[in-house]
C-alpha positions as CSV (number, residue, x, y, z in Angstrom):
1,M,105.7,92.3,87.8
2,Q,104.9,91.1,91.6
3,I,102.9,93.4,93.3
4,Y,102.2,93.3,97.1
5,I,99.1,95.3,98.2
6,G,97.8,96.1,101.9
7,A,95.0,98.6,103.2
8,D,93.3,99.2,106.5
9,H,89.3,100.1,106.7
10,A,90.1,103.6,105.0
11,G,91.8,102.3,102.0
12,F,89.7,98.9,101.8
13,E,87.4,100.0,99.0
14,L,90.3,101.7,96.9
15,K,92.1,98.4,97.1
16,E,89.4,96.2,96.1
17,K,89.1,98.1,92.8
18,L,93.0,98.0,92.5
19,V,93.5,94.5,92.9
20,P,91.4,93.4,89.7
21,W,92.8,96.4,87.8
22,L,96.5,95.1,88.7
23,K,95.7,91.7,87.3
24,E,93.8,92.5,84.5
25,K,97.1,94.5,83.4
26,G,99.1,91.0,83.9
27,H,100.7,91.7,87.4
28,E,101.1,89.0,90.0
29,V,99.0,90.4,93.0
30,T,99.6,89.5,96.6
31,D,96.7,91.0,99.1
32,Y,97.7,91.2,102.8
33,G,94.0,92.5,103.4
34,A,92.1,93.9,104.9
35,Y,89.8,91.3,103.5
36,E,86.8,92.9,104.8
37,M,85.8,96.1,106.2
38,N,86.6,96.8,109.6
39,P,86.5,100.3,111.0
40,E,88.5,98.9,114.2
41,D,91.5,97.7,111.9
42,D,95.2,99.0,112.5
43,Y,96.9,100.0,109.2
44,P,100.3,98.8,110.6
45,D,99.0,95.3,110.3
46,F,98.6,95.3,106.7
47,V,101.3,97.7,105.8
48,E,104.3,95.6,107.5
49,P,103.8,92.2,105.3
50,V,103.6,94.5,102.0
51,A,107.1,96.3,103.1
52,R,108.7,93.3,104.1
53,A,107.7,91.3,101.0
54,V,108.8,94.3,98.7
55,A,112.3,94.5,100.9
56,S,113.0,90.5,100.3
57,D,112.9,91.1,96.3
58,P,113.0,94.9,95.7
59,E,114.4,93.9,92.2
60,H,111.3,92.1,91.0
61,S,108.6,93.5,93.1
62,R,106.7,96.8,94.1
63,G,104.2,97.5,96.9
64,I,100.9,99.6,97.4
65,V,99.6,100.5,100.7
66,I,96.5,102.5,101.4
67,G,95.0,104.2,104.2
68,G,93.0,107.4,104.7
69,S,95.9,109.8,104.2
70,G,98.7,107.5,103.2
71,Q,101.1,109.2,105.6
72,G,101.1,106.7,108.5
73,E,101.4,104.0,106.0
74,A,104.5,105.2,104.3
75,I,105.9,105.5,107.8
76,V,105.2,101.9,108.8
77,A,106.7,100.9,105.2
78,N,109.7,103.1,105.7
79,R,110.6,101.2,109.1
80,I,111.8,98.5,106.8
81,N,115.3,98.3,105.6
82,G,115.3,98.4,101.8
83,V,112.0,99.9,101.7
84,R,111.5,103.4,100.0
85,A,107.6,104.7,100.4
86,V,106.0,107.6,99.1
87,V,102.6,109.2,99.4
88,C,100.7,110.2,96.3
89,Y,97.5,112.4,96.6
90,S,95.0,113.5,93.9
91,L,96.8,116.7,92.9
92,S,100.2,114.8,92.3
93,P,99.6,111.5,90.3
94,E,103.2,112.9,88.8
95,V,104.9,112.3,92.0
96,A,104.7,108.5,91.5
97,K,106.9,109.2,88.3
98,M,109.5,111.6,90.0
99,E,109.8,109.2,92.9
100,R,110.5,106.3,90.6
101,K,113.2,108.1,88.4
102,H,114.6,109.9,91.4
103,N,114.6,107.9,94.5
104,N,113.8,104.6,93.2
105,A,110.6,104.2,95.4
106,N,109.4,100.9,95.9
107,I,106.2,101.5,97.5
108,L,103.4,103.8,96.4
109,S,101.2,105.1,99.6
110,L,97.8,106.1,98.6
111,G,95.6,108.6,100.7
112,A,91.9,107.2,99.8
113,R,90.5,110.1,101.5
114,Y,92.4,112.5,99.1
115,I,92.5,110.7,95.9
116,R,89.7,109.8,93.5
117,E,89.5,106.2,91.8
118,E,90.7,107.1,88.6
119,E,93.5,109.1,89.9
120,A,94.9,106.5,92.2
121,I,94.8,104.2,88.9
122,E,96.7,106.8,86.9
123,A,98.9,107.2,89.9
124,V,99.9,103.5,89.9
125,R,100.3,103.0,86.3
126,I,102.8,105.7,86.2
127,F,104.7,104.1,89.6
128,L,104.6,100.7,87.8
129,E,105.9,102.0,84.2
130,T,108.2,104.3,85.5
131,E,112.0,103.1,85.6
132,F,114.7,104.4,87.8
133,D,117.1,106.9,86.3
134,G,120.0,105.8,88.3
135,G,123.4,108.1,87.7
136,R,123.4,110.9,90.4
137,H,120.3,109.8,92.0
138,K,122.0,106.3,92.6
139,R,124.7,107.9,94.4
140,R,122.3,109.8,96.6
141,L,120.3,106.5,97.6
142,E,123.6,105.0,98.3
143,K,124.4,107.5,101.2
144,I,120.9,107.2,102.6
145,D,121.4,103.8,102.9
146,K,124.3,104.3,105.0
147,L,122.3,106.2,107.6
């Protein structure tokens, strides 16, 4: 699967650990940065290209965005039509499963300050392996898309 990933300074270290893991699992990974630790960078600069890439091919790609809390990153991503970004923290890696099954989420936003590396990897694994249930959930997403 094609994975697009991006992170600001707060998520940089976690991104640098996820990229090789994703490649090891056989995914094609496009890294939109940050490419170096810079405490002055701005998360929208890294999240927007991830979101636009996922929106251009939602059937064959997913995105991962990482920041301090993951909230701002999800807000940016959700501004792009066709994106459904959700936030996952350390106490809720199962959220990744339900958001795929029920909301067909295509971007996972991780709060690096609130999730351990092992939990992040597990959340990403679940997010990538879980299929959308469709059915009544598809009907609900169609209503959302009309907003």
